[in-house]
N, C-alpha and C positions, 0 to 999 in steps of 0.2 A: 571509533572508525578512523583509520589513518588517512593522510592526504592522498596517497596513491589510490586507495579504494574510492575516495570521494571523486577524484578526477575521472576514474574509469566509469563511475556511475553517471557523471555529468556527460561524458562523451557518448555513452550508450543511450542515454535519454534523448540526446539531440540528433541521433542518427537519421539522416535524410530529411530532417525537418527544416523549418525556417527559423527566423530570428526569435519568434515568440513561442513556437510549438515544436514538439518532436514529430516524428513521422505519423501520418494518419493511418491507423491500422485497424479501424472498425467502421462499420457502416454509418454510424452517427457522428464520427469524429469530424467529418467535413462540415456538417451542419453547425456544430459548436464553433468551429473556426470562423464560419461565415457570420454567425451572430456576433462573435467577438470583434471581428474586423469592421462590421457595420457600426457597432457602438463606438469602436476606437476612432474610426475616421469621422463620424458625425461629431464626436467630442473634439477631435483634433481641429477640424475645420471651424467649429464653433469657437474654440479657444483662439484660433488665429484671427478670426473676424473680430471678436470682442477686443482682444489685446491690440490688434492693428488699428481698430477704430479709436481706441483709447489713446494710443500714441499719436495718431493723426490729429485728433482734436486737441490733444495737449500741446502739440507744436503749433498748429494753425491758430489757435485762440489763446496762446500764452500772453501774459502781460509783459510787454517789452520795455515799457518806460515807467519810471517811478511816478506815481500820481495819476496814471491813466485809469479812468473809470471803466469798469466792465459794462458791456452791453446787457440789456435786459434779456433774461432767459426766454426761450420760446414758450408760448402758451401751450396748454394741454392739447395733445393730438390723439384723437380716438383712433384714427387709422393706424398710426405707428404702434399704439398699444395693442391693437388687435393683431397686427402682423407679428410682433415679437411674442405674443402669447399663443396664437394659433399654430404657427409653424413649429415651435418646440413641442407643443402638445401632440401634434401629429407624429413627430418623430418618436415621442415617448410611447404613443399607442402602438406604433409599429414594433418598437423594441419589446414591449410587454407581450404583445400577441405572438410574435416570433419566438420569444424565450419561453412563454407558457406552453405553446404547442410542443416545443422540443422537450420541456420538462415532463409533460404528460406522456410523450412517447418513451422517454427514459424510465418512467415509473410503471410502464405497462409492457411487460415482456410478452413475446408471442406465446400463444397457447401451446405450441409444440417445442418450446425451449427445453434444452437439455440442462438439468439441474446439477450443480456442483455445490457442496457445502464448504464454506470457508470458515475456519476456526482460528481466532486470534488469541494470543496470550503473550505475556512479556517473556521474550521479545522475538516472536516467531510467528509464521503463518503455517497452517496445515490445511490440507484439502482432502475431502472424502467424497467418494462416488457411490451411487446407489448399487453399483455392481460389486462393491466391497473394496475397491482399490483405495489406497491412501497414499498421499505424498507429503513430503515435508517442505521446509522453507526453501532450501536451495540457495544458489548464487553466493554473493560475498559473505564469508564468515560461516558457511555451513554446507553440509552435503544435502543431497536430495534433488528432486526434479522440478519442484515448484508446481504451479497449476498447469496441467496439460489438457489442451482442448483441440478439437478439430477445426479447421478453417471452414468458413462459410456456413456455420451452424449457430443459431442463436443459443447463447449460454446464459442461464439464469443462476445467479449466485445467491445462496442463502447464507448470510453472514452472522456470526455470533462471537462473543468474547468471553473468555474464562475468568477475566480479572478486572481490568480497567477499560476506559474508553480508548479504542483504537480507531483508525480510519483506513480502509482499503482503497488504494488509488493506483490506477494504471494510466499514466499520462498518455501513452500512445493510443489508448481506447477512449480517452476523455471521460473516464468514469471515476467516481469517488463516492464512497458510502461509509458512514460510521459503523463500527462494530461496537455494539452496546451490551454491557453485561445484563443478563436476565431477559433478553428479548432477541428476536430475529429481525434483521433488516435485509433488504433485497436490492440487487442491481442486476443489469443484464447488458450484454454486448454480443456482437457478431463479428468475429475477427475476419479480416479480408486479406491478410498477408501472412504467409508462413514465416516463422522466425521466433526470436526470443525477445520479450519486452519486460522491462523492469517493473516491479511492484514496490510501492513505498507505503509506510504508515505515515499519514499526514495529520495525526493528532498526537501531541506530545504525551507520551505514556511512561516516562521514567528515564532513568539515567542511560539506558541503552536504546533509546528511541531511534537514534540514527543508524543503528545496526539492524533494525527490523526490516530487512530487505528480502525480497523474494523475486520470482520471475514467472512470466506466463510463457509456456512453450506452445506455439501454434503449429500443429502438424496437419498433413493431408489426412483425409478421412481414412485411407488405407493404413497409413502409419499409426494413426490413433487407435484403430481397431487392433492392430498388431500389438501396440503398447499395452492396451487394456487386457488383451489375452495373456500377456506375459506377467501381469500383476498377480494373477492367481489368488489363492487363499493362503494366508500365513500359516494356518493350521496344517496345510499340506506340506510345508517345508520342514527340514530338520531344525531343531530348536536354535542352533547357532545362526543359521541363515535367517530364520524368522526374527530373531533378536536383532540381527544386523539391519534388516529392513526397517524394523520398528525404531531402532536407534536413529537411523537417518531421518525418519519422519518426525520423531518426537524430541530427540535430544541433541542432534548435531548442530543446532544453532547456538548452543551454549557450551558444549563439550566436544573436545577433539579426541581422536584416537592415535595421534602422532606425537604426543608429548607436549604440544604447544598449548599455551594458556588462552582461553577465551573468557567468557563471563564466568564460567565454572572451571574447575580443575580438569586436566586431561585424565582419561579413565584407563588408558592402556597400561598394563602391568600393575594396576592398582590393587588387585585382589590379593589378600594375604599380608599386605603392607600395613604399617602403622601411620595413621593420619593425626596431625596436630590440629586441635580444634580451638576456636575462639574461647578464651578464658583459661587456656593452658592445659586442658585435659587432652588425653590421647585415646584413640580408639583403633582397634584392628579391623580392617576391612574384610568382613565376611558377608554371607548371604543376608543375614538379618540387618546388618548396617546398610547394605545396598537397598534392600526393600524399604527400610525406613526413610532413606534419603530420597527414594523415588516418590513415596506417598506423602511424607511429611518432612520436606527438606529443611524446614526451619528448626527441627529438633536438635540437629548437630551441624553447626556451621564450620567449615574448614577454614583454618587461619589464612588470612590474606585474600579471602573472597567475600563478596557481599551476600547478604541474605536476600537474594533476588529471585530465586526459583519459585515458580508457581507449583503448588502441590498437585500431584496426579491422582490423589485419592478420589475414587469414584469415576475416574476417566479410563482406567486400565483394568482389564480382567486379570484373574490370577494367572492364567496362561501367559498373557502378555508380560506380566511382571517377571515370571519365570524365564521367559525367552530373553528378556533384557539382561537379567542377571547372568544367564548362561553365556550370552555373547560377551559381556564385560569380562567374565572370568576367562574367556578363551583368548583374549587379545593381550599379548605379552609386550 
């Protein structure tokens, strides 16, 4: 990830926010901020009182003359010990109760929440809907639309990972949930503002962890319904168009079609050419090579690129593999 992309991400993250947080764009973001600021100011005032008292007593009762004998320390004071034990305890109880109530709310999505499935793999996010729509990573370093949701509707996310531990985080919504291989985890939010909000992976997942970026697009209900209607079924599209949509969802985070290098090689104009592999061997790019590279990418590694692609074996149907190959062959 280059410096320019990092600065753009930082600027986007902080849009309309304050010093500590980005914009509040979900129903429970404000509650998180209030809990944080309560703990922050209690801690800041306590720190100032303790350090201030320490400095005051250190100056007031300092030994100023050589040989001066210190006064006897005050005897035990039950009243003082009760005060400095009870008051912090009360603050701790308030912090725990407030935080626990918010945690329970975050772990309990509304019964009528609209579910979207979030799929993580090195190094991209993909989203699927019960209606059949799918979208890819999107934003910096890839094509695709990201997670598309309507405003004012509770959204339940079912999160999974195809390879290692990832973590799905949307700072503007104040949500973060690990994506764990072999199981589902859940999070929910209700967006309150139309716009685009960045998604980050906040669990180190390998060398391209910093490029695992995506976005949430929050639309009006009318625009969301229109968007969903346009998604349609890939099987109803010509093979090249179906392959292009599938490429944007599954492949565009690591491969470009404009000749530029990402994690993997650019794929435009590749069909029929000869590729140099790690170890010195060469291979002609044909249908079988593309199929093998999709399903078992570690079988043949192109020289100059890492063995970093997650296998798609078991994740794509034969039709989907065929659409991808047809699209790659069509781009010169």
